[in-house]
C-alpha positions as a LaTeX table, in Angstrom:
\begin{tabular}{lrrr}
\hline
Residue & $x$ (\AA) & $y$ (\AA) & $z$ (\AA) \\
\hline
Met1 & 13.76 & 12.47 & 15.19 \\
Asp2 & 13.31 & 15.48 & 17.43 \\
Gly3 & 9.62 & 15.65 & 16.49 \\
Leu4 & 9.18 & 11.98 & 17.31 \\
Leu5 & 10.60 & 12.53 & 20.81 \\
Lys6 & 8.21 & 15.44 & 21.36 \\
Phe7 & 5.34 & 13.26 & 20.21 \\
Ala8 & 6.35 & 10.47 & 22.61 \\
Ala9 & 6.62 & 12.97 & 25.47 \\
Ile10 & 3.12 & 14.29 & 24.75 \\
Met11 & 1.74 & 10.74 & 24.71 \\
Val12 & 3.38 & 10.00 & 28.08 \\
Leu13 & 1.89 & 13.17 & 29.58 \\
Leu14 & $-1.55$ & 12.32 & 28.22 \\
Tyr15 & $-1.26$ & 8.85 & 29.72 \\
Ile16 & $-0.17$ & 10.23 & 33.09 \\
Phe17 & $-3.12$ & 12.64 & 33.21 \\
Gly18 & $-5.54$ & 9.89 & 32.29 \\
Trp19 & $-6.47$ & 11.12 & 28.84 \\
Leu20 & $-5.67$ & 7.77 & 27.28 \\
Gly21 & $-8.50$ & 6.02 & 29.07 \\
Lys22 & $-11.37$ & 4.34 & 27.25 \\
Lys23 & $-13.43$ & 7.51 & 27.45 \\
Asn24 & $-11.11$ & 9.56 & 25.22 \\
Ser25 & $-9.46$ & 6.79 & 23.21 \\
Arg26 & $-11.16$ & 7.68 & 19.90 \\
Met27 & $-10.13$ & 11.30 & 20.15 \\
Val28 & $-6.54$ & 10.34 & 20.98 \\
Glu29 & $-6.48$ & 7.85 & 18.07 \\
Lys30 & $-7.50$ & 10.66 & 15.70 \\
Trp31 & $-4.74$ & 12.88 & 17.08 \\
Val32 & $-2.19$ & 10.11 & 16.68 \\
Asp33 & $-3.33$ & 9.51 & 13.08 \\
Asn34 & $-3.10$ & 13.23 & 12.29 \\
Ile35 & 0.35 & 13.55 & 13.81 \\
Ala36 & 1.54 & 10.38 & 12.05 \\
Gly37 & 0.20 & 11.83 & 8.81 \\
Leu38 & 2.31 & 14.94 & 9.33 \\
Phe39 & 5.43 & 12.81 & 9.77 \\
Asn40 & 4.57 & 10.82 & 6.64 \\
Lys41 & 4.14 & 14.06 & 4.65 \\
Arg42 & 7.55 & 15.24 & 5.83 \\
Lys43 & 9.11 & 11.93 & 4.87 \\
Arg44 & 7.42 & 12.14 & 1.47 \\
Asn45 & 8.54 & 15.75 & 0.89 \\
Asn46 & 12.15 & 15.02 & 1.86 \\
Asn47 & 12.36 & 12.12 & $-0.58$ \\
Pro48 & 13.97 & 13.34 & $-3.81$ \\
Ala49 & 12.67 & 10.52 & $-6.03$ \\
Pro50 & 9.01 & 10.50 & $-7.08$ \\
Pro51 & 7.05 & 7.49 & $-5.80$ \\
Asp52 & 6.52 & 5.96 & $-9.25$ \\
Ser53 & 10.23 & 5.73 & $-10.02$ \\
Arg54 & 10.81 & 3.56 & $-6.94$ \\
Val55 & 8.07 & 1.12 & $-7.91$ \\
Thr56 & 9.21 & 0.94 & $-11.54$ \\
Glu57 & 11.90 & $-1.64$ & $-10.73$ \\
Glu58 & 9.43 & $-4.10$ & $-9.24$ \\
Arg59 & 6.83 & $-3.33$ & $-11.88$ \\
Ser60 & 9.16 & $-4.27$ & $-14.72$ \\
Lys61 & 9.65 & $-7.80$ & $-13.38$ \\
Leu62 & 5.98 & $-8.69$ & $-13.56$ \\
Gln63 & 5.41 & $-6.78$ & $-16.77$ \\
Lys64 & 8.22 & $-8.74$ & $-18.41$ \\
Ala65 & 6.36 & $-11.93$ & $-17.56$ \\
Phe66 & 3.82 & $-10.94$ & $-20.22$ \\
Arg67 & 5.58 & $-11.58$ & $-23.53$ \\
Lys68 & 3.51 & $-8.98$ & $-25.36$ \\
Pro69 & 2.81 & $-5.58$ & $-23.77$ \\
Glu70 & $-0.71$ & $-5.59$ & $-25.20$ \\
Asp71 & $-1.50$ & $-8.70$ & $-23.12$ \\
Leu72 & $-0.95$ & $-6.68$ & $-19.95$ \\
Glu73 & $-3.06$ & $-3.82$ & $-21.29$ \\
Asn74 & $-5.86$ & $-6.22$ & $-22.22$ \\
Phe75 & $-5.70$ & $-7.82$ & $-18.77$ \\
Met76 & $-5.95$ & $-4.44$ & $-17.05$ \\
Lys77 & $-8.88$ & $-3.40$ & $-19.26$ \\
Glu78 & $-10.68$ & $-6.70$ & $-18.79$ \\
Tyr79 & $-10.54$ & $-6.47$ & $-14.99$ \\
His80 & $-10.86$ & $-2.65$ & $-14.86$ \\
Leu81 & $-7.58$ & $-2.22$ & $-12.98$ \\
Ser82 & $-5.99$ & 1.18 & $-12.50$ \\
Ser83 & $-2.23$ & 1.62 & $-12.77$ \\
Arg84 & $-2.06$ & 2.11 & $-9.00$ \\
Glu85 & $-3.92$ & $-1.15$ & $-8.40$ \\
Trp86 & $-1.47$ & $-2.85$ & $-10.75$ \\
Glu87 & 1.42 & $-1.48$ & $-8.67$ \\
Val88 & $-0.16$ & $-2.98$ & $-5.56$ \\
Ile89 & $-0.61$ & $-6.32$ & $-7.34$ \\
Glu90 & 3.06 & $-6.33$ & $-8.30$ \\
Leu91 & 4.14 & $-5.62$ & $-4.75$ \\
Val92 & 1.85 & $-8.36$ & $-3.40$ \\
Cys93 & 3.34 & $-10.78$ & $-5.94$ \\
Asp94 & 6.80 & $-9.78$ & $-4.69$ \\
Gly95 & 5.70 & $-10.91$ & $-1.21$ \\
Leu96 & 5.51 & $-7.53$ & 0.49 \\
Thr97 & 3.28 & $-6.98$ & 3.53 \\
Asn98 & 0.66 & $-4.23$ & 3.71 \\
Lys99 & 3.04 & $-2.09$ & 5.78 \\
Glu100 & 5.85 & $-2.53$ & 3.25 \\
Ile101 & 3.47 & $-1.68$ & 0.41 \\
Glu102 & 2.39 & 1.42 & 2.33 \\
Asp103 & 6.01 & 2.59 & 2.49 \\
Lys104 & 6.67 & 1.82 & $-1.19$ \\
Ile105 & 3.66 & 3.64 & $-2.64$ \\
Phe106 & 3.60 & 6.43 & $-0.05$ \\
Ser107 & 0.00 & 5.83 & 1.03 \\
Ser108 & $-1.66$ & 5.05 & 4.32 \\
Leu109 & $-2.27$ & 1.51 & 5.52 \\
Ala110 & $-6.02$ & 2.04 & 5.14 \\
Thr111 & $-5.52$ & 3.03 & 1.49 \\
Val112 & $-3.47$ & $-0.10$ & 0.83 \\
Lys113 & $-6.20$ & $-2.24$ & 2.38 \\
Asp114 & $-8.81$ & $-0.46$ & 0.24 \\
Tyr115 & $-6.77$ & $-1.15$ & $-2.90$ \\
Leu116 & $-6.47$ & $-4.82$ & $-1.95$ \\
His117 & $-10.18$ & $-5.11$ & $-1.25$ \\
Lys118 & $-11.01$ & $-3.61$ & $-4.66$ \\
Ile119 & $-8.46$ & $-5.83$ & $-6.40$ \\
Phe120 & $-9.79$ & $-8.96$ & $-4.69$ \\
Arg121 & $-13.34$ & $-8.06$ & $-5.70$ \\
Lys122 & $-12.39$ & $-7.30$ & $-9.32$ \\
Ala123 & $-10.30$ & $-10.46$ & $-9.69$ \\
Gly124 & $-12.83$ & $-12.65$ & $-7.88$ \\
Val125 & $-10.36$ & $-13.88$ & $-5.25$ \\
Lys126 & $-10.52$ & $-13.97$ & $-1.47$ \\
Asn127 & $-6.91$ & $-13.50$ & $-0.35$ \\
Arg128 & $-3.35$ & $-12.73$ & $-1.38$ \\
Val129 & $-2.43$ & $-16.33$ & $-2.18$ \\
Gln130 & $-5.37$ & $-16.68$ & $-4.55$ \\
Leu131 & $-4.43$ & $-13.34$ & $-6.13$ \\
Val132 & $-0.84$ & $-14.46$ & $-6.81$ \\
Asn133 & $-2.07$ & $-17.77$ & $-8.26$ \\
Phe134 & $-4.62$ & $-15.91$ & $-10.38$ \\
Ile135 & $-1.91$ & $-13.61$ & $-11.77$ \\
Arg136 & 0.39 & $-16.59$ & $-12.48$ \\
Asn137 & $-2.37$ & $-18.45$ & $-14.31$ \\
Thr138 & $-3.29$ & $-15.34$ & $-16.30$ \\
Ile139 & 0.33 & $-14.83$ & $-17.37$ \\
Asp140 & 0.67 & $-18.50$ & $-18.34$ \\
Glu141 & $-2.50$ & $-18.34$ & $-20.45$ \\
Ala142 & $-1.41$ & $-15.10$ & $-22.12$ \\
Asn143 & 1.98 & $-16.56$ & $-23.04$ \\
Arg144 & 0.61 & $-19.76$ & $-24.63$ \\
\hline
\end{tabular}
């Protein structure tokens, strides 16, 4: 918390001295991203549980929807999905926002958006709703 207050104080000083104008906005955005990344690394390092163990609970719900484990494996091979992309799919199906997914998988927001873009392209869908419907239909077909 102390670091966050220092960061806020620096931002106020930069604003007062005019550094946050349009002229230097890109440079300040990079600084903010770098500083935010440091805070995220600290949060990640202070967390005793590895990221995968936290996602395992949500993952098991969707995996259980496939009656046979090999159906899930075949689906992932057919659409060339990585295990990380599958985690993102599960979290999307649970209704989480990009920000919530970012916190769950300990990645940046840009990384989450990249995962979603790749998933949409691989699955041939345009948005989250179509992705959830696609997953539902795939599970229904696999369980017939």
